[in-house]
N, C-alpha and C positions, 0 to 999 in steps of 0.2 A: 504495499498500499502508500503509498505516494506521502509522504511529509513533508509541512512547507519548512522554510527553513525560517528559526532567529522570531519563532512564535508569530509569524506571519499570519495571518485570518487564514483559516484553512480553505475560504472562497476566493481567493483575491492574491492574483500577482503581483506586489508594490514597486512599482518602480519610483523613485528619488529623482528629482530634475532638481540641481545648482543653477540658476542664471543668475545674469548681473540686470535686472529689472530695473535698478534706479543705476544713476550713473552715467557715464559718455557712453556707452554701449549699450544702454537701456534699448535702442530699440533694432540692432541684429539680435538680442537676447528675447524681446518679442517675437520676432518670425520663426525661430529657432524653436521657440515654447509652442506656434501653430503649428509648426511641422511635427514637434510631439504627440502634439494634443490631436491632430487627424490622423496620423498613425494611430493612436490605442485606440481610437472610437472607430475606424476602420476595424483594427483585429479583433474589438469588442463585437462589433458586428458579427463578425465571420465566425465566432466562439469561441473568442479569449486565446489561453495559454492553457494547455494541457487540460482543458474543459473547465479552465478556471478565470474570470474578468479579470482585467488589467486595471490596477490603479495607481495614475500619476499626482505624485505628491510633491508640490515645486515649494523652491526654497526662493528668497531674495542673498543672493551673495554680497550686494553691494559693489562690486564690484575691488572688495579686499580679503585678498588671500587670509586676512585673520578671521573674517567673517564667514569665509566659506569654509575653512577648517571646522571651526562655530555647527555652521550649519549641516554638512555634510555628517558629524556627529551628531547631531539631531537626528537627521533620517534615517541615520542609522540606530541609533539607540531607542529614540521613540518612536518613531514611526515604522520600524521593523522592515526596511526594503529589502528587494530581495538582489536589487542594483540601482547603481547610480550612474546618470547622465547627465550633460550640460557644459557648462563653463564656454565665455568668450574668451575673458581675459586671461593669458596663458600663465600667469603667476598663479592665479585660481585654480588653473588646471593641473598642474604640478601639485599643489597644495590641498587639491581634493584625490588626486591620486594617491599621496601618500598616504592620505587616512585610512582610505580603502584597501590598501593593501596589510596596514595595520589591522583591518577590521575582515579581511580576506570578501569582500565583497567586490565583484564586480564591476567596472567603471569603464564608460565609454566618453569619452573626450568629443563633444559635440564640435567643438567652435576654439580652442586655445591652440595656438600653431606652432609653438616654442620645439625645435629639435629635440629636449631635452626628455620631452614623455616620450618619445618611441627613440631616444638615443642613450644617455649615461644616464638619465634617472627613470627608466623603464622600470616597469613591474609588470609580472605574469597577470597581474590582474586589472590590468588598465590597456586599453586600446581608444585609435584616433582616427576619428570622419573626416576632419577637414584636412587639408595636405598639411604636412611640414613647412616651416620657413623656407627648407634647402630648395622644397621643391616649388614653392613659390616664386623663387631670384634663379633658379636654374632653369625656368618655362620661361620668366622673362627676359635677363640679361643681355641674353643674346638677340633677342627681337628688340630691345633699347638701344643695344649699341649700333644694330645697324641701318633700323629707322632714326634713330634719332641725334646720334652720335657720339663721341668716344668720352667728351670732356665732362666729368658727372659730379653731382653735390649731393651728399646723401643728409636727409633732414631725417630722422628717426624718434621713434619713442624710447625715453629712457627707464625703460624694464625685460623685462625676459625677450618679449615677442620684438622689441626693436632690435636688441640686440645680436638676437640668431637670426632676424635678415639682414643684418650689417656682419654677420661669416658668410652667410649666403653668398652676397655680391662679393666681399674680398672674394672668395674662392676662385672666381672667375675674372677677376681685374686682369692678371696676366694675358691670361685665354684667348683675352679678346681684344689685348692694348688698351686697356682704359688705362685714364687719368683720371687723378680723382683731384679736385680743388680746393676742394670744403667738408668738414663731417659735423652734425649736430645735433645732440641728443638733450631732446625736450622733456622735460616730467610730464607724465601721464595725467592731462587737466590740463593741459595751457590754454589760457585762453588767447591771449595775446603773442602772436609769432610774428613782429613785427622786427623786433632787431633779428630773427634769424633770416627774414626773408633780403631787408637788408643785406648782408654777411653776401647772399647769394649773389642779388643784383650787382656786387659789387668785384664778386669771383668770376661771372660771366661764364657759366658753364655751360654747354650745350643742353645739357638737359639737369632738371633737379629733380630726384628721386625722392618722392613722398611716400615713406614708412607712415604714416598717423591713420587710423582708423576711428570710425565713432564721430564725434561730435568733435574730437578735436582736430581729424581734418574737414571736415566742413568750416571750423572756424577758420584754418591756415588759408583752403582754397579762396575764401570770401577775401582776405587779407592781402591774399597777393593777388587777385585781381582790382583790389582797390589799389594795391601800389602801384599798377600797372606791369604786373612781374609776368601775368600768363602771356600779354601781349607779345613780349621781346624773351623769354627764354619756353623750353617744352620742357613739359613736365608728363611723370608717368612714375608708375610708383606699381610693384609686386601682387600690389591685391587692391583691386577694385569693387567694393562693395556696392551696388545699386542703392539700397538703403541711403546713403551719403549724398550719392550723389540724386537724388530724387527731390534730397532739402535745400540745394541748391541753388539758386537764379541761377540763369540758363548761361549766362554770361562767364561761369565761373563753370561751367559742365565742359573741362577741356583734358585733353590729357591722352595716354595713351597707359592701359593694367592687362594687370592682369585679372583673370575669374577664374574662379572657380568653379563655375557653374550660370548660364544661361535660357532661360525658358523660350526662349526666340533662337536660339543655336540650332542650324541643321544636325549637329552632331547631338543633340539630345531631341531635339522632336523627332526625324526622321523617321522609321516604320515601329518607335516604340509605344508601344501605346500604353505599357503602363504607365512610361514618360506624360503621355497627352492625358490619359485621365487623370494625372496628378495634377497637372497644370492646371484644366477643368473645372476640377473638384474645388482646390485652392483657391481659385479666382472666384468661381461664382459665391462662395464662404466667405473668403474675408476682404473681398472686392479689389483688389489690388494682386499682381501673380507672383506668386513664388519667388524667392530669392535664394542665393545659394546657404543661407539661414537656415529658410524654412528647410530645405532636401536636406540640409546637416542634421536637422530633431527628426524629422520623416525614415531618412534612409536608419539613422541610430536606431530610433525605435522596433521598427522595421527588425533590419537584423537582430538587436538583440532577443524580440520574440522568438525567433527564428532559431535562437540557438537556444535556448530554454527548450523551446519544442524537442529541438535534436539529441539534446541531452537526457532529454524526459527526467529534468529533474533542474532545483534553483543553485543547488553544491555547485561555488563560483568555481572550483578548478574544471568540474565536466561543463562547463558552460563558459570559460578560457577554451578548455578545447574544442569546441563542438564550433566557438567563433572565429578560431584563427585557422588562415588556410583556406575556409570556407569560401568558394566563386558561385557569384551570384548576379544576376540583369540588373544593373542598377539604373539610375532614371534619367542613362543617356545611353548611347552607343558603344555595343561592347561591353563586358562585364567589370567585374571590381572585387576584392578580396582582400580582408585584414594579413597582410602576411605574416607570418608564423613565425620570423625572426623578429620583430619588431612591433607588431601588432598594429603597423600604418598599414588605412585601409589605401590603396593602389588603384589610382583611378584619375582621367585627365585632369589639364589646367588649360583654359584658355585665353588667349591675350586677344587684343583686342582695341578701340578707342571709345571715348563717349563722346555724345554729341548731344548741342544743348536741345533741341525738340524732339520728340518720339518720330516713330517712321511707323510704314504700313497702316497710318489712322490708329496708331498704338499709342499712347501719349507716352505709357509707362514705359517702351520699347527704344531705348535711349543708348544701347550699346551697339558697337559694330565689331563681330569680332572677325578677326581677322589671320586666325592660328591657331592651332590646339599642339599640345603636345601627349603623348601617351605617358600613364602616370610612372611606369616601372622606367621611361629614359629620363627622368628627371629627378627621381629620386636615388638618394645614394645607393649603391648597390649591396645585393644582401649580405654580401660576405663581409663587406666593411661595416656594415650594421652587427654582424655577431662578435665582432671585437669590442663593440661599446656597448650595444644592449646584452645586457646578461638578465634572462626573464626568472631563470632561478624557480621554478615549479615546485610544489612542495616535492617530499618524496615519497 
């Protein structure tokens, strides 16, 4: 007879979600939650998992690693969750990953990109759905150099995510013949970027590579536009989240960016009925199309449920082994899998240009995808990861 883990109600599978509901990442966090909830609702409508309904319990980690630890422990100890998903802030992702290892709870990082989660600080209990920073920089760096020039200025957020992005770009500088004319780290939550942007104007790079996200990116681009920088210097970045650009005035919607998923890409829609159904259902429900963040939440919840079903258990070791290496059809052309050596999801990255107005009669359609890269071509080789990622499953 199946016995629920950690005192969970016999008729429920309980999944905790930790998200940055307040703070500079509130909007991407909201869309991750929307994706999670849609997946859970569909799973329950189809009969649940192991003949049990799934309950999603959501906590606000307030974009703070200390709070993320507190909320993870609350979900584990009070709500008796069977697994935990979520996070946008990379520092929160790593902190949550560490708590889940201590408690032997499966954790799937939906949206924190820093390499350490599936690198030097990887754990057998933890997985990641979004791309690593290494994947983002290596999928975009070559296109930036070829399209915009090789004289670069870096502007990055001063925490784990920004540091990892800088490491990724620096890995390819020599290969591309890039000259770096400036580098600045701005604290997370910076509201005034004028001092940094003035330095950029004086340095006269071919391209300013902006690595900020959320409200920080919005503030940065608005101020760059006010200073006239956007008309004088090309801008680009490893990660162009459509939530940010929807919030910008049309004149500040500029540059070339990496995209982790895009609802109008032929590589997404194509002949993939699951993707088409997801886009329609999500758009009908929320009155706007899904974003990459929506996909992170949806795919994570779906694949976690599939792993529990395959394992026929909520036991952490069995669920982890069921999720690891399992290929599945993603919401894009081709399959995907959480790589067994480091638990990183291997799937494509896209690259393209943002535009001021929507296209094709769709006000939301403001990206023009020009290139894509397969996941296994832009992530570190599996053999290299074996040297840094020691999953150390229990004996």
